[in-house]
ZATORPA-44544 format. One record per residue (C-alpha): residue in one letter; x, y, z. Coordinates in steps of 0.001 Angstrom, whole numbers. Layout:
BEGIN
A_X_Y_Z
...
REM end
This chain:
BEGIN
M_-175704_-44278_-95368
V_-178828_-46029_-94132
D_-181872_-43802_-93886
A_-183530_-44781_-90614
P_-184709_-42901_-87552
K_-182236_-42792_-84695
P_-183706_-44650_-81714
K_-183494_-42967_-78319
N_-181813_-45897_-76592
A_-178111_-46371_-77197
R_-176983_-49191_-79406
I_-174054_-50914_-77763
S_-173719_-53964_-79971
M_-174123_-55332_-83449
L_-174318_-58763_-85007
C_-171509_-60528_-86796
Y_-171752_-63824_-88641
F_-169600_-66944_-88839
D_-169862_-66974_-92623
W_-167859_-63728_-92656
L_-164845_-65972_-92020
N_-165057_-67062_-95646
S_-164451_-63460_-96707
F_-161421_-63208_-94417
E_-159575_-66275_-95740
L_-157400_-64503_-98315
M_-156616_-61520_-96078
S_-153612_-61046_-93812
D_-154150_-60837_-90055
E_-153347_-57117_-90231
Q_-156016_-56576_-92900
I_-158542_-58596_-90903
G_-157828_-56434_-87861
K_-158308_-53253_-89886
L_-161511_-54635_-91378
A_-162875_-55602_-87955
K_-162134_-52109_-86644
Y_-163787_-50532_-89673
I_-166878_-52745_-89268
L_-167300_-51503_-85680
I_-166734_-47883_-86700
Y_-169266_-48272_-89520
G_-171848_-49843_-87196
K_-171465_-46999_-84706
S_-171692_-44433_-87510
L_-175121_-45793_-88441
Y_-176386_-45131_-84931
D_-174675_-41733_-84760
G_-176173_-40784_-88122
I_-172860_-39811_-89659
E_-171312_-40803_-92932
I_-167772_-42135_-92937
A_-165255_-42579_-95722
P_-164801_-46077_-97109
P_-161704_-48029_-96083
S_-158598_-46663_-97801
D_-157207_-50149_-98499
P_-158932_-51380_-101685
N_-158807_-55023_-100518
I_-160470_-54174_-97208
N_-163044_-52025_-99003
F_-163782_-54853_-101439
V_-164455_-57358_-98653
F_-166398_-54798_-96610
Q_-168845_-54282_-99480
F_-169921_-57927_-99112
L_-170614_-57422_-95392
K_-172145_-53942_-95536
G_-175550_-55044_-96808
Q_-176112_-57363_-93857
I_-174935_-54725_-91374
D_-177358_-52207_-92902
R_-180254_-54694_-92831
D_-179564_-55560_-89184
Y_-179485_-51873_-88268
L_-182776_-51164_-90049
K_-184400_-54157_-88345
W_-183204_-52912_-84947
A_-184346_-49318_-85630
K_-187768_-50571_-86745
K_-188077_-52708_-83600
C_-187208_-49692_-81420
E_-189794_-47598_-83240
Q_-192441_-50312_-82778
N_-191599_-50640_-79075
S_-191984_-46864_-78663
E_-195333_-46941_-80443
N_-196539_-49818_-78230
A_-195496_-47904_-75107
R_-197345_-44809_-76350
K_-200486_-46881_-76935
R_-200294_-48373_-73431
T_-199850_-44930_-71900
Q_-202780_-43521_-73858
S_-204933_-46489_-72863
I_-204147_-45947_-69181
D_-204723_-42178_-69442
T_-208084_-42499_-71209
N_-209470_-45416_-69185
P_-209505_-44733_-65430
N_-210639_-48335_-64754
N_-207161_-49621_-65787
S_-205526_-48296_-62629
REM end
């Protein structure tokens, strides 16, 4: 579980990478489908702040572990950007409130 603040705006997407195809090469189409579904569930669980069980299929879990680090890093980067955007908005609001000449 990634320890990051939950941004107020909803996350409706996540990144995936072409080099993930290399990890899929030795998997069946059924396993790839299950992995893709698990990746999306995992990404949503980060935003929801819940912990989910690892994939029950050991092969899917093995491949997922190679992808998980990048998913976590992307989520943290997004959460940090949201936090920075909120801080910038707060600063602008404070600047407008404290300086009547900015109207």
